[in-house]
N, C-alpha and C positions, 0 to 999 in steps of 0.2 A: 378301247369307243365308249365304253359304260363308265368307265373310270372320268375322263374326263368330267361327265355329263356331272356323278355325283358330286366330284369337286366345286361342280358349277353351282350345283345346290346347295351341299353344305352351311356357306358364309350367309346365306338369304333365310337360310331355316335357322340358323342360328340364332341369327339377328333378331328374328322376327319375333322368337322362341325371347329372348333377352327381353324384349318392346312390348310381350305382352306381358310376364311378369312383374316389369314394373307397372304398368299399365291398373294392375289387379291391385299391389299394393297400393298406389296411388286411392285407387278405387274403392278398398276397402275403409283408410285411412280416414275419405270423403264421409262413408257410409256411419262409421262408429260418431262422428260429431265433434272426437276429441282434439284438439290443438294440443300442442303443448304450452305450459304459462309464460305470458312475460316473465323477465326475470324482474329482480325486488331494487327497487332502486338504493342505493348505499347512500345514506345524506352524512351519517359523524363517524369516527372524525375521516377531518384531512388535515392534512399537512401539520405543521405545530400543532400540539393540547397538550393538557395537563393536567396529569389524575385528578380528581376520580372522571371517569367517562365514561358513557356507554358505546357501543355498537347499536345504531340506528339505521334504519329502512322505512323506505313509502313498504305497504304491503300488496299484492301481491290477488291481483283484480279477480273474481271468477271462481276465484280455489275457495272453496267448506274447507275450514281449518285445516289452513295448510302448517308444515314443519318446515322452519326455514334452517339452516345449516350454515355456523358461520363458521371465518376458517382466517387463519392467522400467519402470515411467513415471514420470515428474516427476509433480509436483503440477498442468502444462495437459498431462497426459494425450499427452506424448510419448511414444514408445515409444525409451528410451536405449540398452538390453541386448536381445535375444534368441540363446536357447540351442535348439539338442535334445539332449535326454542319454538314454542308455538307465537312467542310475542313478533313482536317488531323491533323488538330493540336484545341486546344481550351486553351487561356488562361482565368487563375480563374476570378470567377465576384470579383469585391469588397465587399461581403459579406460576399464570403468564404476565401479570403484574410483577414476580418477582423476576424474570425472564427479561420480563423487558428492561433498556437500559437508556440515558439521557442520550438523546440523539441521535442514535438509531432510527433508519428508517426501515418500517414496518410494510405488508401490505394486506388489506382483507378483505374478503370478498362476501356473499351471503350467495347461497344459494335455496330453491323451493325444492321439497323433496315428493318424490311419486308419493303418490295412493301407497302403497307397500310402505314408504317411509324409510328408503334405504339407499336409493338410489336418486343422485340431484337429477332435477330434467332441466332444468333454467339455471343460468350465474352470471352472478353479477359480474361491471365490468373488474380487475380490479382497481382498488383505489390506496395510497400510499398514505402513510399516517409518520410521525415520531415523538417523543414526547417531549416535552422544553428542559 
């Protein structure tokens, strides 16, 4: 008789514990007043471009001294280049320029790093470009 009662009580108690935990996390995030920053907005390159060019993007508002991470991948999604910068532009390195072939398609993104400078907390949508 006790076992069926325990089974009936276990599911609601477990559900209540999960809901209370989720509510506590949400309340902590609201109390801290910190929301993740918006993702940077890529400007160029887009489409077919010629060298020289720089990766450029719109700054993220509300972040003091942001550090951005530029990442370039090839068509197979292999990371060819990754660079952290404090400005809103980044010229491709000579190594990246040497890897880029004419008419090949590449993708780039830019992210903003957390205050600790290690994790990307917001990343832009991927933008395709190629060399003419």
